[in-house]
C-alpha positions as CSV (number, residue, x, y, z in Angstrom):
1,M,31.9,20.6,27.2
2,S,31.6,20.1,23.8
3,G,31.9,16.8,24.0
4,M,29.6,16.0,26.7
5,L,26.9,18.1,25.0
6,G,27.6,16.0,21.7
7,Q,27.2,12.8,24.2
8,R,23.9,14.2,25.4
9,V,22.6,15.0,22.0
10,G,23.7,11.4,20.5
11,Q,22.0,10.0,23.5
12,F,19.0,12.2,23.2
13,G,18.7,10.9,19.2
14,E,19.1,7.3,20.4
15,K,15.9,7.4,22.3
16,L,13.8,8.6,19.4
17,V,14.9,5.8,17.3
18,R,15.1,3.2,19.8
19,K,13.2,0.1,19.1
20,R,11.9,-2.4,21.4
21,P,13.2,-6.0,21.3
22,L,11.7,-9.1,19.2
23,E,10.7,-11.6,21.9
24,P,10.2,-15.2,20.8
25,R,7.0,-16.1,21.6
26,E,6.3,-19.4,23.7
27,E,4.8,-22.3,22.2
28,S,1.4,-21.8,23.9
29,E,1.6,-18.5,22.4
30,I,2.2,-19.6,18.2
31,P,-1.0,-20.2,16.4
32,T,-2.0,-23.3,15.6
33,L,-5.0,-22.6,12.7
34,H,-4.0,-22.3,9.2
35,P,-6.3,-19.6,7.6
36,N,-6.6,-19.9,3.9
37,I,-7.1,-17.4,0.9
38,L,-11.0,-17.2,1.9
39,N,-9.9,-16.8,5.8
40,L,-8.0,-14.1,5.0
41,V,-10.7,-12.5,2.7
42,L,-13.1,-12.5,5.8
43,F,-10.8,-11.2,8.0
44,G,-10.2,-8.2,6.1
45,V,-13.9,-7.3,5.6
46,N,-14.5,-7.3,9.1
47,T,-11.9,-5.4,10.2
48,P,-13.3,-2.4,11.7
49,K,-14.0,-5.3,13.7
50,A,-10.4,-6.6,14.0
51,R,-9.2,-4.5,17.0
52,I,-6.3,-7.2,17.9
53,Y,-4.6,-5.7,14.2
54,I,-4.5,-2.1,14.4
55,L,-2.4,-2.6,18.0
56,A,-0.2,-5.7,16.1
57,G,0.1,-2.8,13.7
58,A,1.2,0.0,16.1
59,M,4.0,-2.6,17.7
60,A,5.0,-3.2,14.2
61,V,6.4,0.3,13.6
62,Y,7.7,0.2,17.2
63,V,9.9,-2.8,16.5
64,T,11.3,-1.7,13.6
65,M,11.2,1.7,13.0
66,G,12.4,3.2,16.9
67,Q,9.3,4.3,19.9
68,L,9.2,8.3,18.1
69,H,7.9,7.0,14.9
70,A,5.3,4.2,16.9
71,F,4.3,6.9,19.3
72,I,3.3,9.5,15.9
73,T,1.0,5.9,14.6
74,G,-0.4,5.1,17.7
75,W,-1.7,9.0,18.2
76,N,-2.3,9.2,14.7
77,L,-4.1,5.7,15.1
78,I,-6.0,7.4,18.2
79,L,-7.1,10.2,16.6
80,H,-8.3,8.0,13.7
81,L,-10.6,5.6,16.2
82,G,-12.3,8.9,17.9
83,I,-13.2,10.4,14.5
84,A,-14.7,7.3,13.1
85,T,-16.5,7.1,16.8
86,A,-18.2,10.4,16.0
87,C,-18.8,9.8,12.3
88,V,-20.9,6.8,13.1
89,T,-22.4,8.6,15.8
90,R,-23.2,11.4,14.0
91,A,-24.6,9.0,10.9
92,W,-26.6,6.7,13.6
93,S,-28.1,10.5,14.7
94,Y,-28.9,11.5,11.1
95,T,-30.6,8.2,10.3
96,F,-32.8,8.4,13.8
97,D,-33.9,11.3,13.1
98,S,-35.1,10.6,9.4
99,L,-37.3,8.1,10.9
100,I,-39.2,10.7,12.5
101,G,-39.3,13.9,10.2
102,N,-36.3,15.5,11.5
103,H,-38.2,17.2,14.1
104,I,-34.7,17.1,16.5
105,S,-32.3,18.8,14.0
106,Q,-34.9,21.4,13.6
107,V,-35.5,22.0,16.9
108,L,-31.6,22.5,17.6
109,E,-30.6,24.3,14.2
110,G,-34.0,27.0,15.0
111,T,-32.1,27.1,18.9
112,F,-28.3,27.2,18.2
113,S,-27.5,28.2,14.6
114,E,-27.6,31.9,14.3
115,H,-24.7,31.5,17.9
116,V,-22.4,28.5,16.1
117,P,-19.6,29.9,14.5
118,S,-19.4,28.7,10.8
119,F,-16.3,26.2,10.9
120,L,-18.6,23.8,13.7
121,S,-21.7,21.8,12.8
122,P,-24.9,24.0,12.4
123,Y,-26.0,22.9,16.1
124,P,-24.5,20.7,18.8
125,D,-25.9,16.9,18.0
126,I,-27.2,15.7,21.6
127,V,-28.4,12.7,19.9
128,A,-24.7,11.4,19.5
129,L,-23.6,12.7,22.3
130,V,-26.5,10.3,23.9
131,L,-25.5,8.0,22.2
132,V,-21.4,8.2,23.2
133,L,-22.5,8.0,26.6
134,V,-24.5,4.6,26.3
135,M,-21.3,2.8,24.4
136,T,-19.4,3.9,27.3
137,G,-21.3,2.7,29.8
138,L,-21.9,-0.5,28.1
139,L,-18.1,-0.6,27.8
140,I,-17.7,-0.4,31.5
141,L,-19.8,-2.8,32.2
142,G,-17.6,-5.3,30.1
143,V,-19.6,-5.7,27.3
144,H,-17.2,-7.1,24.5
145,D,-18.1,-8.3,20.6
146,S,-19.2,-11.6,19.8
147,A,-18.4,-14.1,17.0
148,L,-22.0,-14.8,16.0
149,V,-23.1,-11.0,16.1
150,S,-20.1,-10.3,14.0
151,K,-21.2,-12.3,11.5
152,V,-24.5,-11.8,11.2
153,S,-23.5,-8.3,11.2
154,E,-21.6,-8.8,8.5
155,G,-24.1,-10.6,6.5
156,V,-27.0,-7.9,7.3
157,N,-24.1,-5.2,5.7
158,V,-23.5,-7.5,2.1
159,L,-27.7,-7.9,2.1
160,V,-28.5,-4.3,2.1
161,L,-25.2,-3.2,0.1
162,S,-26.8,-5.8,-2.3
163,F,-30.2,-4.8,-2.1
164,M,-29.0,-1.2,-2.7
165,I,-27.5,-2.1,-6.2
166,L,-30.1,-3.8,-7.0
167,S,-33.0,-1.3,-6.6
168,G,-30.6,1.3,-8.1
169,F,-30.6,-0.7,-11.4
170,I,-33.6,-1.5,-11.3
171,K,-35.5,2.1,-10.5
172,G,-32.5,4.5,-11.5
173,D,-33.0,5.9,-14.6
174,L,-30.0,7.2,-16.8
175,H,-30.7,10.6,-17.5
176,N,-29.1,11.5,-14.1
177,W,-25.8,10.6,-15.6
178,Q,-26.9,13.1,-18.3
179,L,-28.2,15.8,-16.4
180,T,-27.7,19.8,-18.0
181,E,-28.5,22.9,-16.5
182,Q,-31.9,23.1,-17.5
183,D,-32.8,19.8,-15.2
184,Y,-30.8,21.8,-12.5
185,K,-33.4,25.0,-12.6
186,L,-36.4,22.7,-13.0
187,A,-35.1,20.8,-9.8
188,A,-34.7,24.5,-8.1
189,S,-38.2,25.7,-8.8
190,G,-39.3,22.7,-7.7
191,S,-38.3,22.7,-4.2
192,N,-39.1,24.4,-1.6
193,D,-35.6,24.8,-0.3
194,T,-33.2,25.7,-2.9
195,S,-30.4,25.7,-0.6
196,S,-30.7,22.0,-0.1
197,L,-29.5,21.7,-3.6
198,G,-25.5,20.4,-4.5
199,P,-23.3,22.4,-6.8
200,L,-24.2,22.1,-10.6
201,G,-20.7,20.6,-12.4
202,S,-20.2,20.7,-15.9
203,G,-23.4,17.8,-16.3
204,G,-22.5,14.1,-17.8
205,F,-21.0,11.1,-16.7
206,V,-18.2,12.9,-14.8
207,P,-19.7,16.5,-13.6
208,F,-16.2,17.8,-11.9
209,G,-13.8,16.2,-13.7
210,F,-10.6,14.2,-12.7
211,E,-10.2,16.3,-9.7
212,G,-13.2,15.6,-8.6
213,I,-12.6,12.0,-8.8
214,L,-9.6,12.5,-7.0
215,R,-11.0,14.4,-4.5
216,G,-13.6,11.9,-4.1
217,A,-11.2,9.1,-4.1
218,A,-9.1,10.6,-0.8
219,M,-12.6,10.7,1.2
220,P,-13.5,7.1,1.2
221,F,-9.6,6.1,1.7
222,Y,-10.2,4.8,5.6
223,S,-12.0,1.9,4.7
224,Y,-9.2,0.3,3.6
225,F,-7.1,1.2,6.8
226,G,-7.7,-2.3,8.2
227,L,-5.9,-4.3,5.3
228,N,-2.6,-4.9,8.1
229,A,-5.0,-7.4,9.3
230,I,-4.0,-9.5,5.7
231,I,-0.5,-8.6,6.7
232,T,-0.8,-10.1,10.3
233,T,-3.0,-13.2,10.0
234,G,-1.1,-14.0,6.4
235,K,2.3,-15.1,8.6
236,E,0.3,-17.7,9.7
237,T,-1.0,-19.1,6.0
238,P,0.8,-22.2,4.5
239,N,1.7,-20.1,1.6
240,P,1.6,-16.3,2.3
241,Q,3.7,-15.6,-0.6
242,R,0.4,-16.6,-2.3
243,S,-2.2,-16.1,0.1
244,I,-1.5,-12.7,1.7
245,P,-1.6,-10.8,-2.6
246,W,-4.5,-12.9,-3.3
247,S,-5.9,-11.9,-0.1
248,I,-5.2,-7.9,-0.8
249,G,-6.2,-7.9,-4.2
250,I,-9.9,-9.6,-3.5
251,I,-10.4,-6.8,-0.6
252,I,-9.5,-4.0,-2.2
253,S,-12.0,-5.4,-5.5
254,I,-14.6,-5.8,-2.5
255,C,-14.5,-2.2,-1.3
256,F,-13.9,-0.9,-4.7
257,L,-17.0,-3.0,-5.9
258,A,-19.0,-2.1,-3.0
259,Y,-18.4,2.0,-3.3
260,S,-18.2,1.9,-7.0
261,G,-22.2,-0.3,-6.8
262,V,-23.4,2.3,-4.2
263,S,-22.1,5.6,-5.9
264,A,-23.5,3.9,-9.6
265,A,-27.0,3.0,-7.7
266,L,-27.4,6.7,-6.0
267,T,-26.8,8.1,-8.6
268,L,-29.3,6.4,-10.8
269,M,-31.8,6.8,-8.2
270,V,-31.2,10.7,-8.0
271,P,-29.9,13.2,-9.5
272,Y,-26.5,14.1,-7.7
273,Y,-27.0,17.5,-6.6
274,Q,-30.2,16.0,-5.1
275,I,-28.6,13.5,-2.7
276,H,-29.1,13.6,1.0
277,P,-25.0,14.6,2.3
278,Y,-25.7,13.0,5.8
279,N,-28.9,10.2,5.1
280,P,-28.5,9.4,1.3
281,L,-29.5,5.5,1.3
282,P,-32.9,6.4,3.0
283,Q,-34.1,9.3,1.3
284,A,-33.4,7.3,-2.1
285,F,-35.6,4.8,-1.5
286,H,-38.1,7.8,-0.6
287,H,-37.2,10.2,-3.7
288,V,-38.2,6.7,-6.4
289,G,-41.4,6.0,-4.4
290,W,-40.3,3.0,-2.3
291,A,-40.5,4.7,1.0
292,P,-41.0,1.5,3.1
293,A,-37.4,0.1,1.6
294,G,-36.5,3.0,3.1
295,Y,-37.5,3.1,6.3
296,F,-36.2,-1.0,6.4
297,V,-32.9,0.2,5.2
298,A,-32.5,2.9,8.0
299,V,-33.8,0.5,10.4
300,V,-31.2,-2.3,9.3
301,I,-28.4,0.5,9.2
302,L,-28.9,2.1,12.8
303,C,-28.5,-2.1,13.9
304,A,-25.6,-1.9,12.1
305,L,-23.9,1.4,13.3
306,F,-25.0,0.8,16.6
307,Y,-22.7,-2.9,16.3
308,S,-19.8,-0.9,14.8
309,L,-19.8,2.2,17.5
310,L,-19.6,-0.5,20.3
311,L,-16.4,-2.0,18.8
312,V,-14.5,1.2,17.9
313,M,-14.7,2.4,21.3
314,L,-13.6,-0.6,21.9
315,T,-10.7,-0.8,19.9
316,M,-9.9,2.5,21.2
317,S,-10.1,2.3,24.8
318,Q,-7.7,-0.8,24.1
319,L,-5.3,1.4,22.3
320,I,-5.3,4.0,24.6
321,C,-4.4,1.9,27.4
322,A,-1.6,-0.1,25.9
323,M,-0.1,3.0,25.3
324,A,-0.4,3.9,28.9
325,E,1.4,0.3,30.0
326,D,4.1,1.3,27.7
327,G,4.9,4.6,29.0
328,L,3.9,6.0,26.3
329,L,0.8,8.0,27.7
330,F,0.1,8.7,31.3
331,Q,-0.1,5.2,33.3
332,G,-3.0,6.2,34.9
333,L,-4.5,5.3,31.5
334,G,-4.0,2.0,31.8
335,Q,-5.3,1.3,35.4
336,I,-7.7,-1.7,35.0
337,Y,-11.5,-2.0,36.6
338,A,-11.2,-5.4,38.5
339,R,-14.4,-6.3,38.7
340,R,-15.1,-5.9,35.0
341,G,-11.4,-6.2,33.4
342,T,-12.0,-3.4,31.8
343,P,-9.5,-0.8,31.2
344,L,-12.0,2.0,33.0
345,V,-9.6,5.3,33.0
346,A,-9.1,4.7,28.9
347,V,-12.4,4.2,27.8
348,L,-13.6,7.4,29.9
349,V,-10.8,9.4,27.8
350,S,-12.6,7.9,24.8
351,A,-15.6,8.9,25.0
352,I,-14.6,12.3,25.9
353,L,-12.8,12.8,22.6
354,S,-15.3,11.0,20.1
355,G,-18.3,13.1,22.6
356,I,-16.3,16.2,21.7
357,L,-16.0,15.5,18.3
358,A,-19.7,14.0,18.0
359,V,-21.2,16.9,19.0
360,L,-19.4,20.0,17.5
361,F,-18.4,19.3,14.1
362,E,-20.3,17.9,10.5
363,I,-19.7,14.8,9.7
364,F,-18.1,15.8,6.6
365,H,-15.2,17.7,8.0
366,L,-14.9,14.2,10.7
367,V,-14.9,12.2,7.6
368,E,-12.1,14.5,5.7
369,L,-9.9,14.7,8.8
370,L,-10.5,10.8,9.2
371,S,-8.9,10.0,5.7
372,V,-6.0,12.2,6.5
373,G,-5.2,10.3,9.6
374,A,-5.4,7.1,7.7
375,L,-3.6,8.2,4.4
376,F,-0.7,9.2,6.8
377,V,-0.6,6.0,9.0
378,Y,-0.6,4.3,5.6
379,F,2.8,6.5,4.5
380,L,4.7,6.3,7.3
381,V,4.0,2.3,7.0
382,T,5.4,2.6,3.7
383,F,7.8,4.8,4.4
384,S,9.0,1.9,6.6
385,V,8.8,-0.9,3.9
386,L,11.2,1.1,2.0
387,V,14.2,1.8,4.7
388,L,13.6,-1.4,6.2
389,R,14.1,-4.2,3.4
390,Y,18.0,-2.5,2.8
391,Q,19.2,-2.1,6.9
392,P,21.7,-5.0,8.1
393,D,21.1,-7.2,10.3
394,Q,21.0,-5.6,14.0
395,S,24.2,-7.4,15.3
396,F,26.0,-7.1,12.0
397,S,25.6,-3.3,12.2
398,K,26.8,-3.0,15.6
399,K,29.9,-5.1,14.8
400,E,30.3,-2.4,12.2
401,K,29.8,0.6,14.2
402,V,32.6,-1.1,16.5
403,E,35.1,-1.5,13.8
404,E,34.6,1.8,12.8
405,E,35.2,3.5,16.1
406,I,38.3,1.3,16.6
407,E,39.6,2.6,12.8
408,M,39.0,6.0,14.1
409,E,40.9,6.0,17.1
410,P,44.4,8.2,17.3
411,I,47.3,6.4,15.8
412,V,49.5,5.5,18.7
413,E,53.6,6.6,18.1
414,G,56.0,3.7,17.0
415,N,53.4,2.5,15.1
416,P,52.7,5.3,12.3
417,S,51.8,3.5,9.2
418,P,47.8,3.8,8.8
419,S,45.2,1.4,7.7
420,V,44.9,0.9,3.9
421,P,41.3,1.8,2.9
422,E,39.7,-0.6,1.1
423,A,39.7,-1.0,-2.5
424,G,36.8,1.3,-3.9
425,T,35.6,3.1,-0.6
426,S,37.6,6.5,-1.2
427,N,34.9,7.5,-3.5
428,P,31.9,8.4,-1.9
429,L,30.0,8.8,-5.3
430,K,30.6,5.0,-6.2
431,S,29.4,3.6,-3.6
432,L,26.4,5.1,-4.1
433,C,25.5,3.4,-7.7
434,N,27.8,0.5,-7.4
435,P,28.3,-0.6,-4.0
436,I,30.9,-2.9,-3.2
437,S,29.6,-5.6,-0.8
438,T,26.1,-7.8,-1.6
439,T,24.7,-7.5,1.9
440,P,23.7,-4.3,3.5
441,T,25.8,-2.6,5.5
442,L,25.9,0.5,7.8
443,K,26.9,2.8,5.1
444,S,24.6,1.4,2.6
445,G,21.3,2.0,4.9
446,Q,22.4,5.5,6.0
447,I,22.7,5.8,2.2
448,V,18.5,4.6,1.5
449,Y,17.8,6.5,4.9
450,G,18.9,9.8,3.4
451,C,17.5,9.0,-0.3
452,A,14.0,7.9,1.1
453,F,14.0,10.8,3.6
454,L,14.7,13.3,0.2
455,L,12.1,11.3,-1.7
456,V,9.5,12.3,0.5
457,L,10.7,15.8,0.3
458,L,10.6,16.2,-3.3
459,L,7.3,13.6,-3.9
460,T,5.8,16.4,-1.4
461,I,6.5,19.1,-3.7
462,L,5.4,17.4,-6.7
463,S,1.9,16.4,-4.7
464,L,1.7,20.2,-4.1
465,L,2.2,21.1,-7.6
466,L,-0.5,19.1,-8.8
467,A,-2.8,19.3,-6.9
468,L,-2.8,23.1,-6.1
469,W,-1.8,24.1,-10.0
470,P,-2.7,20.8,-12.4
471,S,-3.8,22.9,-15.0
472,R,-0.6,25.3,-15.1
473,V,1.5,22.0,-15.4
474,F,-0.6,20.2,-17.6
475,S,-1.3,23.2,-20.1
476,G,2.7,23.4,-21.0
477,D,3.2,26.7,-18.5
478,P,7.1,27.0,-18.9
479,G,7.9,27.5,-15.5
480,F,5.6,24.9,-13.4
481,T,6.0,22.2,-16.4
482,A,9.8,22.5,-16.0
483,G,9.6,22.0,-12.3
484,A,7.3,19.0,-12.3
485,V,9.8,17.8,-14.9
486,L,12.8,18.5,-13.0
487,L,11.5,16.8,-10.0
488,L,10.2,14.1,-11.8
489,L,14.3,13.7,-13.0
490,L,15.1,13.8,-9.2
491,I,12.7,11.6,-8.2
492,A,13.7,8.8,-10.8
493,G,17.5,9.5,-10.1
494,I,17.0,8.6,-6.7
495,T,15.1,5.9,-6.6
496,A,17.6,4.1,-9.2
497,I,20.3,5.1,-6.2
498,I,17.8,2.9,-3.7
499,W,17.2,-0.1,-6.3
500,R,21.5,-0.3,-6.5
501,Q,22.2,-1.2,-2.8
502,P,22.0,-4.4,-1.4
503,Q,18.5,-5.8,0.1
504,N,18.2,-7.6,3.2
505,P,18.4,-11.4,2.5
506,S,16.9,-12.6,5.9
507,P,14.3,-15.1,4.9
508,L,10.4,-14.3,5.3
509,P,7.2,-15.4,5.0
510,F,6.3,-12.5,2.6
511,R,8.3,-9.7,1.1
512,V,6.5,-7.0,-0.5
513,P,7.6,-7.0,-4.0
514,A,8.8,-4.4,-6.9
515,L,11.0,-2.6,-4.5
516,P,12.0,0.1,-4.5
517,V,9.3,1.3,-7.4
518,L,6.6,0.0,-5.6
519,P,6.9,2.0,-1.7
520,V,8.0,5.2,-3.8
521,L,4.4,5.1,-5.9
522,S,2.7,3.9,-3.0
523,I,4.4,7.6,-1.3
524,F,3.3,9.5,-4.2
525,V,-0.7,8.5,-4.2
526,N,-0.5,9.0,-0.5
527,V,0.9,12.3,-0.3
528,Y,-1.0,13.4,-3.6
529,L,-3.8,11.9,-2.1
530,M,-3.4,14.1,1.2
531,M,-3.3,17.2,-0.8
532,Q,-6.6,17.0,-1.6
533,M,-8.1,17.8,1.5
534,S,-9.3,21.4,2.9
535,S,-6.5,23.9,4.5
536,A,-8.5,23.5,8.1
537,T,-8.7,19.5,7.7
538,W,-4.7,20.1,7.6
539,A,-4.6,22.8,10.6
540,Q,-6.4,20.3,12.8
541,C,-4.3,17.9,12.2
542,G,-1.5,19.9,12.7
543,I,-2.7,20.8,16.4
544,W,-3.5,17.3,17.5
545,N,0.2,16.0,16.3
546,A,1.3,19.4,18.7
547,L,-0.1,18.0,21.4
548,G,1.0,14.6,20.5
549,L,4.5,15.3,20.3
550,A,3.8,17.7,23.2
551,T,3.0,14.9,25.6
552,Y,5.8,12.4,23.6
553,F,8.8,15.3,24.8
554,G,7.5,16.0,28.2
555,Y,6.6,12.2,29.5
556,G,6.6,9.7,27.1
557,I,10.1,9.7,26.2
558,R,11.4,9.6,29.6
559,H,8.7,7.0,31.4
560,S,8.4,4.5,28.6
561,P,10.2,1.1,29.7
562,E,13.3,1.8,27.2
563,G,13.5,5.3,28.7
564,K,14.2,4.1,31.8
565,R,17.5,1.5,30.7
566,D,20.4,2.2,29.1
567,P,19.9,3.2,25.4
568,Q,22.4,1.1,24.2
569,P,21.0,-2.4,25.1
570,P,23.4,-6.1,25.4
571,A,24.1,-7.3,21.9
572,S,22.3,-10.2,22.9
573,S,18.8,-8.4,23.0
574,L,19.4,-7.2,19.5
575,Q,17.1,-9.2,17.3
576,L,16.6,-8.7,13.3
577,P,13.4,-6.7,12.7
578,D,10.4,-7.9,9.8
579,P,12.3,-5.8,6.9
580,S,8.9,-6.4,4.8
């Protein structure tokens, strides 16, 4: 009975980590284009429109880390895209309402605000819901993106951002970076609605200190979400080792300059406590007396958001359809409308989820939840990079596992002499810091897995300490400071153990440098930024993932193609995953 129970548990565990075999591509499927650094940069800037890269990213987790890991990533991508749709529709609604004198919001808020719970939006955004329904109709009719429209949209976005930055430095006032409490009181006395003023910081260039910078940095993190476009496309470049790092560096620099430039211009034009939370750019031009420029910017923003919304909803429906076709979600979600060739049910489900989020939640809460999803997916990918570089080839690990099982068989009578153990294998502590093999083995791979999970636990505790009690840690409080130092020492020791393990020597188009230090730092940054989010955001994220796990264990684990087959496929079908 115990042996059968152990076998069932083992089979269940193999289902959780089973991987999709890599299939060789036909010649017709292999791209003939060889993008250069400029092409990769354009791909990266255009990432929200590059839906194929999101699907490819979810699939690459699937191939390397196993089905459960892939399902969690895909499930969070669905939430990410649903919230992105809700954010765009909310932003479109706010911008449109500002053009007509905020009449819609005033009527709706006066009707519903007294009956709405505090954790929801003060009023249901009917305009956002109508916009979602319009987009749903267009997608069902088979409307898709266009390369020409995409390029025009990107060009217009760059022009608007450049105009905003230049206007800020022309019409801005440096005194807005040196505001005092007296300035705040003057603004409050001159305002008809004092509740519209934001909180007052300590004044100066950084009114909310370093903690405010970190909290602000965590909010727009989702804008970097599509950098997997660079990795996916970069493999087709003539020199990936040069093209990929340069392209990623340029893309991050562009995003940084865009956010920093617009933020600087905005705070120069308007005192930070008077910035409109939902419609900042057009209102900034009204504040400095450039009303025509404000209307122009608002119209351009409406056009750009409309196109972005179409692409995000299209991406979301295709992701749901792909997971349904793979059996991870209900197969009915993958039905295709034959006349138009569109995933009808997936589009409707996308619209329902996005519509509920857009109607009920404020854009601030949506952006926070959006950033948590992006940070969590980046954390999963970084963890995969850390672990996979130290794993053996699948065929080698399978052979090694068979040999270990043979060695563990009971000794037959008449042959009492036991096998002599390999030199150096009798001391497990020695194998941690001084492995015998120069290539990864099953044992060394398991060591890295265990150390990586322990690292995540320690980094999470350290992030909690720094996020909740930063002043006590850095002020020299004996308990908190000693705890932080102890955690750092343990993290450094475990990182050193991983560093001593052999890496997979398989040639790859691009290999992440500075392992294991760079992934460990990346995991820490992702986890620490996630800790900056509110408890309500974590509760919403937890509920969503609980629903996802219930869906997976109740349906996906039994209905995926791999679940209907033997969990241990033949060795000929196993192929090496990319440990990049």
